[in-house]
TORTI-94524 format. One record per atom (N, C-alpha, C, O): residue in three letters; x, y, z; atom name. Coordinates in Angstrom, 2 decimals. Atoms other than C-alpha are relative to their C-alpha. Layout:
   r    east   north      up  a
 ALA       X       Y       Z CA
...
END
This chain:
   r    east   north      up  a
 MET    0.53    0.31   -1.94  N
 MET   -6.19  -33.12  -82.03 CA
 MET   -0.80    1.13   -0.28  C
 MET   -0.52    2.01   -1.09  O
 THR    0.98   -0.61   -0.14  N
 THR   -9.21  -31.46  -81.31 CA
 THR    0.34    0.49    1.76  C
 THR    0.95   -0.22    2.55  O
 SER    0.11   -0.65   -1.31  N
 SER   -9.42  -29.27  -77.99 CA
 SER   -0.37   -0.72    1.17  C
 SER    0.26   -0.42    2.19  O
 HIS    0.15    1.12   -0.82  N
 HIS  -10.82  -32.01  -75.90 CA
 HIS    1.30   -1.14    0.04  C
 HIS    1.64   -1.75    1.06  O
 ASP   -1.36    0.83   -0.93  N
 ASP   -7.50  -34.12  -76.35 CA
 ASP    0.89    0.96    0.23  C
 ASP    1.86    0.39    0.73  O
 TYR   -0.80   -0.47   -0.42  N
 TYR   -5.54  -31.18  -75.83 CA
 TYR    0.14    0.13    1.86  C
 TYR    1.10    0.16    2.64  O
 ARG    0.13   -0.06   -1.34  N
 ARG   -7.17  -30.94  -72.44 CA
 ARG    0.46   -0.94    0.66  C
 ARG    1.06   -0.74    1.71  O
 ARG   -0.24    1.11   -1.03  N
 ARG   -6.75  -34.59  -71.42 CA
 ARG    1.88    0.26   -0.36  C
 ARG    2.65   -0.16    0.50  O
 ALA   -1.82    0.09    0.04  N
 ALA   -2.61  -33.94  -72.71 CA
 ALA    0.30    0.89    1.11  C
 ALA    1.24    0.55    1.83  O
 LEU   -0.24   -0.84   -1.04  N
 LEU   -2.77  -30.97  -70.26 CA
 LEU   -0.10   -1.28    1.16  C
 LEU    0.90   -1.62    1.80  O
 GLU    0.25    0.09   -1.62  N
 GLU   -4.37  -32.95  -67.31 CA
 GLU    0.94   -0.74    0.28  C
 GLU    1.59   -0.46    1.29  O
 SER   -1.10    0.80    0.10  N
 SER   -1.95  -35.72  -67.95 CA
 SER    1.28    0.56    0.26  C
 SER    1.90   -0.12    1.07  O
 ALA   -1.24   -0.67    0.13  N
 ALA    1.02  -33.75  -68.12 CA
 ALA    0.14    1.08    1.70  C
 ALA    1.15    1.37    2.35  O
 ILE    0.24   -0.15   -1.55  N
 ILE   -0.12  -32.28  -64.69 CA
 ILE    0.27   -0.46    1.15  C
 ILE    1.01   -0.04    2.03  O
 ARG    0.48    1.08   -0.84  N
 ARG   -1.16  -34.93  -62.79 CA
 ARG    1.67   -0.58   -0.08  C
 ARG    2.33   -0.61    0.96  O
 GLU   -1.25    0.42   -0.94  N
 GLU    2.44  -36.44  -63.46 CA
 GLU    1.07    0.58    0.21  C
 GLU    2.09   -0.08    0.35  O
 TYR   -0.76   -0.63   -0.43  N
 TYR    4.28  -33.60  -62.74 CA
 TYR   -0.09    0.32    1.61  C
 TYR    0.83    0.32    2.42  O
 GLU    0.23    0.26   -1.61  N
 GLU    2.72  -33.31  -59.31 CA
 GLU    0.51   -1.37    0.62  C
 GLU    1.04   -1.40    1.74  O
 GLU   -0.15    0.99   -0.75  N
 GLU    3.13  -37.14  -58.97 CA
 GLU    1.69    0.59    0.27  C
 GLU    1.80    1.15    1.36  O
 LEU   -1.07   -0.16    0.02  N
 LEU    7.09  -36.42  -59.47 CA
 LEU    0.67    0.94    0.51  C
 LEU    1.89    1.04    0.62  O
 GLY   -0.50   -1.30   -1.11  N
 GLY    7.28  -33.34  -57.47 CA
 GLY   -0.15   -0.61    1.47  C
 GLY    0.46   -0.09    2.40  O
 ALA    0.37    0.61   -0.93  N
 ALA    6.00  -35.62  -54.89 CA
 ALA    0.83   -1.17    0.14  C
 ALA    0.60   -1.71    1.23  O
 LYS   -0.79    0.82    0.21  N
 LYS    8.48  -38.21  -55.61 CA
 LYS    1.08    0.38    0.49  C
 LYS    1.84   -0.29    1.19  O
 ARG   -1.42   -0.63   -0.31  N
 ARG   11.14  -35.67  -55.31 CA
 ARG    0.35    0.10    1.24  C
 ARG    1.44   -0.02    1.80  O
 ARG    0.04   -0.38   -1.67  N
 ARG   10.14  -34.91  -51.94 CA
 ARG    0.47   -1.01    0.53  C
 ARG    1.35   -0.90    1.38  O
 ASP    0.24    1.65   -0.85  N
 ASP    9.95  -38.60  -50.90 CA
 ASP    1.80   -0.04    0.04  C
 ASP    2.49    0.00    1.06  O
 ILE   -1.73    0.16    0.18  N
 ILE   13.92  -38.87  -52.34 CA
 ILE    0.83    0.76    0.86  C
 ILE    1.86    0.38    1.41  O
 ASP   -1.21   -1.18   -0.57  N
 ASP   15.45  -35.90  -50.85 CA
 ASP   -0.32   -0.03    1.57  C
 ASP    0.60    0.10    2.39  O
 GLN   -0.64    0.66   -1.66  N
 GLN   14.19  -36.80  -47.14 CA
 GLN    0.42   -1.16    0.08  C
 GLN    1.47   -1.38    0.69  O
 ARG   -1.59    1.50   -0.19  N
 ARG   15.51  -40.45  -47.46 CA
 ARG    1.02    0.48   -0.40  C
 ARG    1.74   -0.34    0.15  O
 LEU   -1.28   -0.57    0.54  N
 LEU   18.50  -38.75  -48.91 CA
 LEU    0.54    0.60    1.40  C
 LEU    1.68    0.40    1.81  O
 ALA   -0.99   -0.46   -0.92  N
 ALA   18.94  -36.84  -45.84 CA
 ALA   -0.53   -0.52    1.23  C
 ALA   -0.08   -0.05    2.28  O
 GLU   -0.16    1.18   -1.19  N
 GLU   17.78  -39.33  -43.37 CA
 GLU    1.48   -0.88   -0.12  C
 GLU    2.24   -1.08    0.83  O
 LEU   -1.18    0.80    0.51  N
 LEU   20.65  -41.50  -45.50 CA
 LEU    1.32    0.28    0.94  C
 LEU    2.07   -0.36    1.67  O
 ALA   -1.61   -0.43   -0.31  N
 ALA   23.36  -39.03  -44.84 CA
 ALA    0.31    0.16    1.46  C
 ALA    1.43   -0.17    1.86  O
 GLN    0.20    0.20   -1.25  N
 GLN   22.25  -38.41  -41.01 CA
 GLN    0.90   -1.46    0.65  C
 GLN    1.92   -1.59    1.32  O
 SER   -0.40    1.21   -0.59  N
 SER   22.54  -42.03  -40.38 CA
 SER    1.79   -0.45   -0.55  C
 SER    2.62   -1.00    0.17  O
 ILE   -1.71    0.30    0.43  N
 ILE   26.22  -42.37  -42.67 CA
 ILE    0.50    0.67    1.29  C
 ILE    0.96   -0.01    2.21  O
 GLY   -0.58   -1.20   -1.27  N
 GLY   27.24  -39.60  -40.07 CA
 GLY   -0.21   -0.82    0.96  C
 GLY    0.68   -1.67    0.95  O
 THR    0.20    0.41   -1.43  N
 THR   26.10  -40.99  -36.86 CA
 THR    0.36   -1.36   -0.17  C
 THR    0.72   -1.75    0.94  O
 LEU   -0.75    1.09   -0.15  N
 LEU   27.30  -44.49  -37.81 CA
 LEU    1.40   -0.11   -0.05  C
 LEU    2.15   -0.88    0.54  O
 SER   -1.93    0.00   -0.09  N
 SER   30.92  -43.42  -38.81 CA
 SER    0.43    0.25    1.01  C
 SER    1.38   -0.36    1.51  O
 LYS   -0.64   -0.42   -1.64  N
 LYS   31.29  -41.67  -35.56 CA
 LYS    0.08   -1.13    0.93  C
 LYS    1.21   -1.40    1.34  O
 LEU    0.29    1.06   -0.15  N
 LEU   29.76  -44.84  -33.92 CA
 LEU    1.80   -0.79    0.03  C
 LEU    2.68   -0.76    0.89  O
 LEU   -0.97    0.62    0.24  N
 LEU   32.48  -46.84  -35.41 CA
 LEU    1.59    0.65   -0.29  C
 LEU    2.40    0.06   -1.00  O
 GLY   -1.02   -0.61   -0.15  N
 GLY   35.39  -44.10  -34.77 CA
 GLY    0.76    0.36   -1.15  C
 GLY    1.99    0.33   -1.10  O
 LEU   -0.40   -0.30    1.11  N
 LEU   35.70  -42.97  -38.47 CA
 LEU   -0.18    1.42   -0.14  C
 LEU   -0.94    2.13    0.52  O
 THR    0.41   -1.31    0.07  N
 THR   35.85  -39.91  -39.55 CA
 THR   -0.89    0.48   -1.08  C
 THR   -0.79    0.48   -2.31  O
 PRO    0.71   -0.56    1.33  N
 PRO   33.22  -38.39  -41.00 CA
 PRO   -0.18    0.64   -1.04  C
 PRO    0.69    1.50   -0.91  O
 THR   -0.14   -1.14    1.31  N
 THR   32.64  -36.36  -44.40 CA
 THR   -1.43   -0.35   -0.72  C
 THR   -2.19   -1.32   -0.77  O
 VAL    1.25    0.13    0.89  N
 VAL   30.00  -35.57  -46.50 CA
 VAL    0.39    1.06   -1.43  C
 VAL    0.78    2.22   -1.27  O
 PRO   -0.82   -0.65    0.68  N
 PRO   31.04  -34.47  -49.95 CA
 PRO   -0.88    1.13   -0.36  C
 PRO   -1.17    1.39   -1.53  O
 LEU    0.61   -1.02    0.41  N
 LEU   29.24  -31.82  -49.94 CA
 LEU    0.12    1.98   -0.02  C
 LEU    0.64    2.37    1.03  O
 GLY   -0.40   -1.46   -1.00  N
 GLY   29.52  -27.67  -49.56 CA
 GLY   -1.32    0.46    0.84  C
 GLY   -2.46    0.01    0.74  O
 LEU    1.31   -0.57   -0.96  N
 LEU   27.32  -25.76  -47.04 CA
 LEU   -1.10    0.84   -0.26  C
 LEU   -1.96    1.43    0.38  O
 THR    1.40   -0.53    0.34  N
 THR   25.13  -24.55  -48.74 CA
 THR   -1.02   -1.22   -0.16  C
 THR   -2.00   -1.46    0.55  O
 ASP    0.77    1.64    0.10  N
 ASP   23.94  -28.28  -50.39 CA
 ASP   -0.49   -0.11    1.23  C
 ASP   -1.64    0.19    1.53  O
 ALA    0.46    0.78   -1.40  N
 ALA   24.28  -29.84  -46.60 CA
 ALA   -1.03    0.87    0.45  C
 ALA   -2.02    0.26    0.86  O
 ILE    1.38   -0.44   -0.67  N
 ILE   21.77  -27.16  -45.42 CA
 ILE   -0.73    0.10   -0.65  C
 ILE   -1.73    0.32    0.04  O
 ARG    0.97    0.15    0.29  N
 ARG   19.65  -27.22  -47.93 CA
 ARG   -0.89   -1.53    0.17  C
 ARG   -2.12   -1.63    0.23  O
 MET    0.53    1.24   -0.16  N
 MET   19.24  -31.09  -47.54 CA
 MET   -0.44   -0.44    1.48  C
 MET   -1.43   -1.18    1.54  O
 ILE    0.09   -0.56   -1.11  N
 ILE   19.12  -30.71  -44.14 CA
 ILE   -1.39    0.68    0.49  C
 ILE   -2.13    0.12    1.30  O
 VAL    1.54   -0.97    0.59  N
 VAL   15.98  -28.10  -44.67 CA
 VAL   -0.44   -0.89   -0.28  C
 VAL   -1.12   -1.47    0.57  O
 ARG    1.25    0.79    1.43  N
 ARG   14.41  -30.18  -47.26 CA
 ARG   -0.34   -1.04    0.31  C
 ARG   -1.50   -1.27   -0.03  O
 GLY    0.20    0.89   -0.58  N
 GLY   14.62  -33.34  -45.56 CA
 GLY   -0.87    0.12    1.39  C
 GLY   -1.58   -0.83    1.73  O
 SER    0.36    0.02   -1.44  N
 SER   13.46  -32.36  -42.13 CA
 SER   -1.47   -0.09    0.21  C
 SER   -2.03   -0.70    1.13  O
 GLY    1.36    0.15   -0.26  N
 GLY    9.92  -31.74  -42.87 CA
 GLY   -0.38    1.08    0.53  C
 GLY   -1.24    1.76   -0.03  O
 VAL    0.59   -1.17   -0.71  N
 VAL    9.52  -29.11  -40.43 CA
 VAL    1.24    0.90    0.48  C
 VAL    2.45    0.73    0.35  O
 PRO   -1.01   -1.24    0.70  N
 PRO   10.85  -25.76  -39.93 CA
 PRO    1.12   -0.47    1.57  C
 PRO    0.94   -1.12    2.60  O
 MET   -0.88    0.11   -0.76  N
 MET   13.88  -25.62  -38.16 CA
 MET    0.92    1.50    0.56  C
 MET    1.29    2.27   -0.32  O
 THR   -1.48   -0.92   -0.45  N
 THR   16.50  -22.98  -36.13 CA
 THR    1.25    0.04   -0.40  C
 THR    1.74   -1.07   -0.58  O
 PRO   -1.45   -0.23    0.04  N
 PRO   19.86  -21.83  -36.79 CA
 PRO    0.85   -0.93    0.32  C
 PRO    1.51   -1.61   -0.47  O
 VAL   -0.36    1.25   -0.88  N
 VAL   21.09  -24.08  -34.07 CA
 VAL   -0.24   -0.78   -0.52  C
 VAL    0.62   -1.14   -1.34  O
 GLU    0.17    0.73    0.43  N
 GLU   19.01  -26.64  -34.92 CA
 GLU    0.41   -1.06   -1.66  C
 GLU    0.13   -2.18   -2.10  O
 VAL   -0.72    0.62    1.46  N
 VAL   20.96  -27.08  -38.47 CA
 VAL    1.17    0.10    0.04  C
 VAL    1.80   -0.34   -0.92  O
 ARG   -1.26    0.49   -0.63  N
 ARG   24.00  -26.95  -36.85 CA
 ARG    0.72   -0.78    0.28  C
 ARG    1.83   -1.22   -0.02  O
 ASP   -0.04    1.28   -0.67  N
 ASP   23.45  -29.26  -34.83 CA
 ASP    0.12   -1.28   -1.23  C
 ASP    0.99   -2.05   -1.62  O
 ARG    0.26    1.16    1.64  N
 ARG   21.99  -31.41  -38.02 CA
 ARG    1.29   -0.34   -0.67  C
 ARG    1.67   -1.50   -0.85  O
 LEU   -1.46   -0.01    0.65  N
 LEU   25.42  -30.59  -39.72 CA
 LEU    0.99   -0.81    0.87  C
 LEU    1.62   -1.74    0.36  O
 HIS   -0.86    1.03   -0.86  N
 HIS   27.36  -32.19  -37.05 CA
 HIS   -0.54   -1.16    0.00  C
 HIS    0.22   -2.08   -0.30  O
 GLY    0.36    1.79    0.05  N
 GLY   25.11  -35.46  -36.81 CA
 GLY    0.18   -0.42   -1.26  C
 GLY    0.27   -1.64   -1.40  O
 ILE   -0.29    1.10    0.46  N
 ILE   25.71  -35.91  -40.04 CA
 ILE    1.43   -0.38   -0.81  C
 ILE    1.70   -0.99   -1.85  O
 GLY   -1.47   -0.37    0.59  N
 GLY   29.38  -35.22  -40.41 CA
 GLY    0.55    0.62   -0.56  C
 GLY    1.73    0.39   -0.86  O
 PHE   -1.02   -1.03    0.79  N
 PHE   30.12  -32.27  -42.22 CA
 PHE    0.89    0.78    0.94  C
 PHE    0.64    1.36    1.99  O
 ASP   -0.65   -0.85   -1.03  N
 ASP   33.12  -30.85  -41.15 CA
 ASP   -0.32    1.65    0.10  C
 ASP   -0.52    2.32   -0.91  O
 VAL    0.01   -1.47   -0.20  N
 VAL   32.78  -27.37  -39.95 CA
 VAL    0.85    0.45    0.54  C
 VAL    0.57    1.13    1.53  O
 SER   -1.27   -0.34   -1.22  N
 SER   36.13  -26.74  -38.52 CA
 SER    0.43    1.14   -0.92  C
 SER    1.19    1.92   -0.34  O
 LYS   -0.37   -0.57    0.63  N
 LYS   36.69  -24.74  -41.22 CA
 LYS    0.15    1.60   -0.08  C
 LYS    1.11    2.30   -0.42  O
 TYR    0.37   -1.14   -0.38  N
 TYR   34.72  -21.53  -40.31 CA
 TYR    0.20    0.13    1.69  C
 TYR    0.23   -0.61    2.67  O
 THR   -0.88   -0.28   -1.18  N
 THR   35.92  -19.61  -37.80 CA
 THR   -1.42    0.34    1.36  C
 THR   -1.37    0.25    2.59  O
 ASN    1.77    0.40   -0.75  N
 ASN   31.73  -19.34  -36.52 CA
 ASN   -0.59   -0.55   -0.28  C
 ASN   -1.63    0.03   -0.60  O
 ASP    1.35    0.65    0.86  N
 ASP   29.77  -22.26  -37.86 CA
 ASP   -1.23    0.67    0.11  C
 ASP   -1.75    1.03   -0.95  O
 LEU    0.96   -1.02   -0.56  N
 LEU   27.03  -20.34  -36.18 CA
 LEU   -0.69    1.28   -1.16  C
 LEU   -1.75    1.59   -1.70  O
 ALA    0.21   -0.98    1.30  N
 ALA   27.49  -17.67  -38.56 CA
 ALA   -0.16   -0.08   -1.15  C
 ALA   -0.90    0.57   -1.89  O
 ALA   -0.02    0.38    1.87  N
 ALA   28.07  -18.98  -41.79 CA
 ALA   -1.16   -0.95    0.34  C
 ALA   -1.17   -1.41   -0.80  O
 VAL    1.14    0.88    0.44  N
 VAL   24.86  -21.43  -41.33 CA
 VAL   -1.41    0.85   -0.07  C
 VAL   -2.42    0.69   -0.75  O
 HIS    0.96   -1.59   -0.23  N
 HIS   22.91  -17.88  -40.03 CA
 HIS   -0.06    0.59   -1.68  C
 HIS   -1.16    0.78   -2.21  O
 THR   -0.41   -0.42    1.21  N
 THR   24.54  -16.62  -43.65 CA
 THR   -0.49   -0.63   -1.39  C
 THR   -0.91    0.06   -2.32  O
 ILE    0.77    0.89    0.65  N
 ILE   23.37  -19.28  -45.70 CA
 ILE   -1.28   -0.02    0.14  C
 ILE   -1.75   -0.12   -0.99  O
 LEU    1.42    0.26   -0.66  N
 LEU   19.91  -19.52  -44.19 CA
 LEU   -0.50    1.24   -0.72  C
 LEU   -1.41    1.22   -1.55  O
 LYS    0.81   -1.28    1.00  N
 LYS   19.29  -15.87  -45.51 CA
 LYS    0.43    0.01   -1.06  C
 LYS   -0.23    0.88   -1.64  O
 ARG    0.01    0.13    1.47  N
 ARG   20.75  -16.58  -49.02 CA
 ARG   -0.90   -0.69   -0.30  C
 ARG   -1.60   -0.02   -1.07  O
 LEU    1.15    1.03   -0.05  N
 LEU   18.31  -19.18  -49.15 CA
 LEU   -1.43    0.32   -0.30  C
 LEU   -2.17   -0.03   -1.22  O
 ASN    1.22   -0.58   -0.95  N
 ASN   15.49  -17.46  -47.40 CA
 ASN   -0.23    1.26   -1.80  C
 ASN   -1.10    1.38   -2.66  O
 ASP    0.41   -1.29    0.98  N
 ASP   16.31  -14.21  -49.88 CA
 ASP   -0.23   -0.77   -1.82  C
 ASP   -0.86   -0.11   -2.65  O
 SER   -0.20    0.24    0.85  N
 SER   16.87  -16.60  -52.93 CA
 SER   -1.97   -0.98   -0.01  C
 SER   -2.27   -1.82   -0.86  O
 GLY    1.21    0.30    0.31  N
 GLY   12.87  -17.49  -52.27 CA
 GLY    0.23   -2.58    0.72  C
 GLY   -0.63   -3.36    1.14  O
 GLU    0.79    1.49   -0.37  N
 GLU   13.72  -21.72  -51.44 CA
 GLU   -0.23   -0.39    1.32  C
 GLU   -0.58   -1.51    1.68  O
 LEU    0.47    0.33   -1.77  N
 LEU   13.22  -21.48  -47.68 CA
 LEU   -0.79    1.32    0.16  C
 LEU   -0.51    2.26   -0.58  O
 ARG    0.51   -0.74   -0.94  N
 ARG   10.95  -19.31  -45.67 CA
 ARG    0.10    0.39    1.26  C
 ARG   -0.12   -0.43    2.14  O
 PHE    0.13   -0.57   -1.32  N
 PHE   11.16  -17.44  -42.88 CA
 PHE   -0.78    0.09    0.77  C
 PHE   -1.66    0.91    0.52  O
 ILE    1.02    0.19   -1.09  N
 ILE    9.29  -18.17  -39.99 CA
 ILE    0.36    0.76    1.36  C
 ILE    0.82    0.10    2.29  O
 PRO   -0.29    0.02   -1.07  N
 PRO    9.66  -15.58  -37.40 CA
 PRO   -0.44   -0.58    1.44  C
 PRO   -1.20   -1.53    1.57  O
 ARG    0.48    0.95   -1.50  N
 ARG    9.14  -16.63  -33.76 CA
 ARG    0.38    1.05    1.26  C
 ARG    1.41    1.73    1.22  O
 GLU   -0.59   -0.75   -1.42  N
 GLU    9.32  -14.77  -30.13 CA
 GLU    0.97   -0.55    0.43  C
 GLU    1.53   -1.58    0.05  O
 GLY   -1.66    0.25   -0.73  N
 GLY   12.23  -14.72  -27.99 CA
 GLY    1.16    0.09   -1.01  C
 GLY    2.12    0.50   -0.36  O
 GLY   -0.41   -0.54    0.98  N
 GLY   14.20  -14.30  -31.43 CA
 GLY    0.58   -1.51   -0.45  C
 GLY    1.71   -1.61   -0.94  O
 LYS   -0.43    1.24    0.00  N
 LYS   14.34  -18.22  -31.67 CA
 LYS   -0.61   -0.43   -1.68  C
 LYS   -1.35   -1.42   -1.71  O
 HIS    1.03    0.39    0.82  N
 HIS   13.03  -18.25  -35.67 CA
 HIS    0.65   -1.13   -0.52  C
 HIS    1.68   -1.74   -0.25  O
 GLN   -0.63    1.24    0.52  N
 GLN   13.23  -20.74  -37.70 CA
 GLN   -0.47   -0.01   -1.65  C
 GLN   -1.33    0.74   -2.13  O
 TYR    0.24    0.12    1.32  N
 TYR   13.22  -21.82  -41.35 CA
 TYR   -0.55   -1.19   -0.56  C
 TYR   -0.33   -2.30   -0.08  O
 ALA    0.56    1.19    0.67  N
 ALA   11.42  -24.00  -43.57 CA
 ALA   -0.04   -0.46   -1.79  C
 ALA   -0.51    0.36   -2.59  O
 TRP    0.18    0.20    1.47  N
 TRP   11.50  -25.45  -47.12 CA
 TRP   -1.29    0.31   -0.88  C
 TRP   -2.32   -0.32   -0.65  O
 ASN    0.61    0.13    0.58  N
 ASN    9.64  -24.31  -49.56 CA
 ASN   -0.56   -0.80   -0.82  C
 ASN    0.11   -1.51   -1.58  O
 ARG    0.33    2.01    0.69  N
 ARG    7.26  -27.14  -51.03 CA
 ARG    0.12    0.66   -1.68  C
 ARG    0.48    1.80   -1.97  O
 GLY   -0.23   -0.46    1.60  N
 GLY    7.34  -26.73  -54.93 CA
 GLY   -1.59    0.20   -0.26  C
 GLY   -2.46   -0.16    0.54  O
 VAL    1.14   -1.03   -0.06  N
 VAL    4.35  -24.82  -56.50 CA
 VAL   -0.66   -1.65   -1.32  C
 VAL   -0.24   -2.23   -2.32  O
 VAL    0.79    1.02    0.82  N
 VAL    1.64  -27.56  -57.66 CA
 VAL   -0.48    1.14   -1.47  C
 VAL   -0.44    2.36   -1.32  O
 ALA    0.16   -0.57    0.88  N
 ALA    0.66  -26.35  -61.10 CA
 ALA   -1.70   -0.60   -0.48  C
 ALA   -2.22   -1.70   -0.67  O
 ILE    1.27   -0.34    0.78  N
 ILE   -2.77  -25.03  -62.40 CA
 ILE   -0.38    0.58   -0.72  C
 ILE    0.23    1.58   -1.10  O
 ALA    0.12   -0.24    1.15  N
 ALA   -4.70  -24.64  -64.88 CA
 ALA   -1.32    0.66   -0.37  C
 ALA   -2.26   -0.12   -0.21  O
 LEU    1.71   -0.60    0.85  N
 LEU   -8.05  -22.28  -66.52 CA
 LEU   -0.30   -0.24   -0.61  C
 LEU    0.64   -0.83   -1.15  O
 SER   -0.21   -0.24    0.91  N
 SER   -9.44  -22.39  -69.03 CA
 SER   -0.76    1.01   -0.28  C
 SER   -1.24    1.62    0.68  O
 LYS   -0.03   -0.48    0.42  N
 LYS  -10.53  -20.36  -71.29 CA
 LYS   -1.37    1.16    0.63  C
 LYS   -1.34    2.33    1.00  O
 ASP    0.87    0.00   -0.25  N
 ASP  -13.59  -19.95  -70.51 CA
 ASP   -0.48    0.73    1.75  C
 ASP   -1.28    1.65    1.94  O
 ILE    0.52    0.10   -1.11  N
 ILE  -13.82  -20.06  -66.61 CA
 ILE    0.77    1.72    0.28  C
 ILE    0.38    2.68    0.95  O
 VAL   -0.66   -1.93   -0.19  N
 VAL  -11.17  -16.61  -67.03 CA
 VAL   -0.51    0.82   -0.44  C
 VAL   -0.32    1.98   -0.09  O
 GLN    1.12   -1.18    0.58  N
 GLN  -13.66  -15.00  -69.04 CA
 GLN   -0.82    0.16    1.10  C
 GLN   -0.81    1.23    1.70  O
 ALA    0.83   -0.55   -1.01  N
 ALA  -16.20  -15.43  -66.51 CA
 ALA    0.28    0.46    1.38  C
 ALA   -0.64    0.88    2.09  O
 MET   -0.44   -0.69   -0.97  N
 MET  -14.10  -14.35  -63.67 CA
 MET    0.59    1.42   -0.28  C
 MET    1.03    2.22    0.55  O
 TYR   -0.29   -1.44    0.27  N
 TYR  -13.29  -11.36  -65.41 CA
 TYR   -1.46    1.08   -0.28  C
 TYR   -1.64    2.25    0.08  O
 GLU    1.11   -0.73    0.30  N
 GLU  -16.71  -10.43  -66.73 CA
 GLU   -1.40    0.13    1.16  C
 GLU   -2.51    0.67    1.10  O
 ASN    0.98   -0.34   -1.15  N
 ASN  -18.29  -10.83  -63.32 CA
 ASN    0.20    1.37    1.46  C
 ASN    0.86    1.39    2.50  O
 ALA   -0.65   -1.48   -0.85  N
 ALA  -18.37   -7.04  -61.66 CA
 ALA    0.49   -0.15    1.46  C
 ALA    1.40    0.50    1.98  O
 ALA   -0.05   -0.32   -1.13  N
 ALA  -18.71   -7.98  -58.41 CA
 ALA    1.11   -0.82    0.39  C
 ALA    0.96   -0.74    1.61  O
 GLU   -0.85    0.46    0.06  N
 GLU  -15.58  -10.11  -58.25 CA
 GLU    0.95    1.14   -0.33  C
 GLU    1.84    1.28    0.51  O
 ARG   -0.68   -1.18    0.00  N
 ARG  -13.91   -6.66  -59.95 CA
 ARG    0.22    0.66    1.05  C
 ARG    1.27    1.18    1.43  O
 GLU    0.43   -1.14   -0.48  N
 GLU  -15.44   -4.89  -57.81 CA
 GLU    1.02    0.00    1.73  C
 GLU    1.76    0.74    2.39  O
 ALA   -0.71    0.65   -1.66  N
 ALA  -14.27   -6.76  -54.37 CA
 ALA    1.52   -0.08   -0.26  C
 ALA    2.33    0.00    0.67  O
 ALA   -1.61    0.26    0.29  N
 ALA  -10.78   -7.26  -56.17 CA
 ALA    0.77    1.67    0.41  C
 ALA    1.65    2.07    1.17  O
 ALA   -0.58   -1.86    0.18  N
 ALA  -10.08   -3.31  -56.64 CA
 ALA   -0.64    0.87    1.89  C
 ALA   -0.37    2.02    2.22  O
 ALA    0.67   -0.28   -1.30  N
 ALA  -12.04   -2.97  -52.78 CA
 ALA    1.63    0.84    0.46  C
 ALA    2.67    0.27    0.14  O
 THR   -0.82    0.26   -0.96  N
 THR   -9.54   -1.23  -50.72 CA
 THR   -0.27    0.79    1.39  C
 THR    0.70    1.20    2.03  O
 GLU    0.47   -0.22   -0.80  N
 GLU  -11.68    0.01  -48.02 CA
 GLU   -1.27   -0.86    0.61  C
 GLU   -2.14   -1.00   -0.25  O
 GLU    1.39    0.14    0.25  N
 GLU  -14.66   -1.59  -46.42 CA
 GLU   -1.35    0.67    0.19  C
 GLU   -1.57    1.67    0.88  O
 PRO    0.94   -0.89    0.39  N
 PRO  -17.79   -0.70  -47.31 CA
 PRO   -1.04   -0.09    1.23  C
 PRO   -1.04   -1.09    1.95  O
 GLU    0.99   -0.34   -1.16  N
 GLU  -20.78    0.72  -44.69 CA
 GLU   -0.53   -1.44   -0.10  C
 GLU   -0.13   -2.24   -0.95  O
 PRO    1.08    1.09   -0.12  N
 PRO  -23.29   -2.08  -43.78 CA
 PRO   -0.65    0.50   -0.38  C
 PRO   -0.56    1.72   -0.32  O
 SER    0.89   -0.45    0.65  N
 SER  -26.25   -1.94  -45.65 CA
 SER   -1.20   -0.02    0.91  C
 SER   -1.50   -0.98    1.62  O
 LYS    1.29   -0.10   -0.75  N
 LYS  -29.36   -0.81  -44.07 CA
 LYS   -0.77   -0.25   -0.49  C
 LYS   -1.78    0.00    0.17  O
 ARG    0.93    0.69    0.21  N
 ARG  -31.34   -2.34  -46.02 CA
 ARG    0.31   -1.27    0.63  C
 ARG    1.34   -1.57    1.23  O
 GLY    0.55    1.58   -0.82  N
 GLY  -33.01   -6.13  -44.89 CA
 GLY    0.84    0.28    0.92  C
 GLY    1.68   -0.61    1.06  O
 ALA   -0.45    0.48   -1.28  N
 ALA  -31.55   -5.06  -41.70 CA
 ALA   -1.54   -0.93    0.78  C
 ALA   -1.45   -1.95    1.47  O
 LYS    1.08    0.83   -0.56  N
 LYS  -35.14   -6.27  -40.65 CA
 LYS   -0.17   -1.24   -0.95  C
 LYS   -0.19   -1.37   -2.17  O
 ARG    0.03    1.08    0.98  N
 ARG  -35.47   -9.60  -41.27 CA
 ARG   -1.28   -1.01    0.84  C
 ARG   -1.53   -1.28    2.01  O
 GLY    1.36    0.92    0.04  N
 GLY  -38.50  -11.76  -41.35 CA
 GLY   -1.00    0.10   -0.84  C
 GLY   -0.68    0.51   -1.96  O
 ALA    1.24    0.13    1.51  N
 ALA  -41.96  -12.05  -43.51 CA
 ALA    0.57    1.38   -0.58  C
 ALA    0.75    2.43    0.03  O
 PRO    0.27   -1.30    1.15  N
 PRO  -41.42   -9.64  -46.59 CA
 PRO   -1.18    0.41    0.43  C
 PRO   -2.08   -0.13    1.06  O
 HIS    0.50   -1.35   -0.36  N
 HIS  -42.87   -6.34  -46.46 CA
 HIS   -1.47   -0.39   -0.80  C
 HIS   -1.46   -1.00   -1.86  O
 ALA    1.41    0.34    1.25  N
 ALA  -46.73   -6.71  -48.00 CA
 ALA   -0.25    1.53   -0.15  C
 ALA   -0.17    2.34    0.77  O
 ARG    0.84   -1.47    1.13  N
 ARG  -48.14   -3.43  -50.54 CA
 ARG   -1.19   -0.21    0.84  C
 ARG   -1.70   -1.23    1.32  O
 LYS    1.34   -0.41   -0.60  N
 LYS  -51.05   -1.71  -49.04 CA
 LYS   -0.67    0.54   -1.30  C
 LYS   -0.10    1.30   -2.08  O
 ARG    0.21   -0.44    0.99  N
 ARG  -53.03   -1.13  -51.47 CA
 ARG   -1.29    0.57    0.17  C
 ARG   -1.84    1.15   -0.77  O
END
């Protein structure tokens, strides 16, 4: 195989990876919607709704499927909405807070601080694969201005050169 063949294979693999990630997000969102519908319909029919998930998995499903950041109270309310039995927990909201914090610590969720203590959590979207070719990495490394900018710790003083704009200076002979 040639370098060109490897590059095409890599591009194809990256494209498929991204497509499958998008499909997974769509399926997860639909599963969360269906779980909520099943819980709500079961309640309307007078059935005792149950969701065959642990608390952590139920919270994952809710936050992943919501598509928007959620407060712990909203997550708890959604748990009730899908028929998750939280009666075994002394304080259901404390249990939700604990699970959200653990999922945040593991990187599955992202904590979003808000004013007034109404903090929210959002699902961390999957990463997108990016491949840089050897020649691009080499050019980036060799670019002295880029290296200097990357290593800068302070803003430089504005340059006095070129302060006057307009016609270029003419040399007198």
